C-alpha positions as CSV (number, residue, x, y, z in Angstrom):
1,M,119.4,151.7,71.7
2,G,116.5,151.6,69.2
3,R,118.8,150.6,66.4
4,I,119.9,147.5,68.3
5,L,116.3,146.4,68.8
6,R,115.4,147.0,65.2
7,P,117.9,145.5,62.8
8,D,117.4,146.3,59.0
9,A,115.8,143.8,56.6
10,R,119.3,142.6,55.2
11,T,120.5,141.6,58.7
12,V,117.1,139.7,59.4
13,A,117.3,137.9,56.3
14,V,120.8,136.7,56.6
15,L,120.4,135.6,60.3
16,A,117.1,133.9,59.5
17,A,118.6,132.0,56.5
18,L,121.6,130.9,58.6
19,A,119.2,129.6,61.4
20,A,117.2,127.9,58.8
21,L,120.2,126.1,57.4
22,A,121.5,125.2,60.8
23,A,118.1,123.8,61.8
24,L,117.9,121.8,58.4
25,V,121.4,120.3,58.9
26,V,120.5,119.3,62.5
27,L,117.2,117.8,61.2
28,L,118.9,115.9,58.4
29,S,121.9,114.7,60.3
30,W,120.5,113.8,63.6
31,H,117.2,112.0,63.1
32,P,115.2,112.8,66.2
33,A,112.1,110.8,66.9
34,G,108.5,112.0,67.4
35,I,107.5,115.5,68.2
36,L,111.1,116.9,68.0
37,T,111.2,116.1,64.2
38,V,107.9,118.1,63.7
39,A,109.2,120.9,65.8
40,L,112.5,121.2,63.9
41,A,110.6,121.0,60.6
42,L,108.3,123.7,61.7
43,L,111.2,125.8,62.8
44,V,112.8,125.6,59.4
45,V,109.6,126.5,57.8
46,L,109.1,129.5,60.0
47,L,112.7,130.6,59.5
48,A,112.4,130.3,55.7
49,T,109.2,132.3,55.9
50,V,110.9,135.1,57.8
51,T,113.9,135.0,55.4
52,G,111.5,135.3,52.4
53,T,109.6,138.2,54.1
54,A,112.8,140.2,54.8
55,V,114.0,139.7,51.3
56,A,110.8,140.9,49.9
57,A,111.0,144.0,52.3
58,L,114.4,144.7,51.0
59,R,113.4,144.5,47.4
60,D,110.5,146.8,48.1
61,R,112.6,149.2,49.9
62,D,115.1,149.2,47.0
63,A,112.3,149.7,44.4
64,R,110.8,152.6,46.4
65,A,114.3,154.2,46.6
66,E,114.9,153.7,42.9
67,H,111.5,154.9,41.7
68,G,110.7,157.5,44.4
69,E,108.9,157.2,47.7
70,A,105.4,156.2,46.1
71,P,105.0,154.8,42.5
72,A,102.7,156.7,40.3
73,G,99.3,155.1,39.7
74,Q,99.3,153.4,43.1
75,P,96.1,153.8,45.2
76,D,98.2,154.6,48.2
77,A,99.8,157.6,46.4
78,L,96.5,158.9,45.1
79,L,94.5,158.7,48.3
80,A,97.2,160.2,50.5
81,G,95.1,163.2,51.7
82,I,91.7,161.5,52.0
83,D,90.6,159.8,55.2
84,A,87.7,157.3,55.5
85,D,85.3,159.9,56.9
86,T,85.9,162.2,54.0
87,L,85.2,159.3,51.5
88,D,81.9,158.7,53.3
89,A,80.9,162.3,53.1
90,L,81.9,162.8,49.4
91,D,80.0,161.7,46.3
92,S,81.8,158.8,44.7
93,A,81.6,160.5,41.3
94,A,83.2,163.5,42.8
95,V,86.0,161.4,44.4
96,R,86.7,159.6,41.0
97,A,86.8,163.2,39.3
98,R,89.3,164.3,41.9
99,L,91.6,161.3,41.5
100,G,91.6,161.4,37.8
101,G,89.5,158.6,36.8
102,V,90.4,155.8,39.2
103,S,88.0,153.1,39.0
104,D,86.5,151.4,42.2
105,R,86.2,148.1,40.3
């Protein structure tokens, strides 16, 4: 049941793109007056944004699958075992030495 409620990024991208195209066709063919024009235009922008975000998530997922789970040199990969309390308690020079020379600037 959880799979039905959370479609993958490819499905979201396709559905949002089709909905944006349909809203754009309606907006261009039927020229509604007033607030309906603004609402349809905002709907097209929102659906295009959802499409772009889903495509970016898909590319990110493909890149992570191709290069491994966490790319080397990324701060997320380097700080995986350190929480905020530990960082506060440790000397910043010691943290930099442990992380292999990562600059905080």
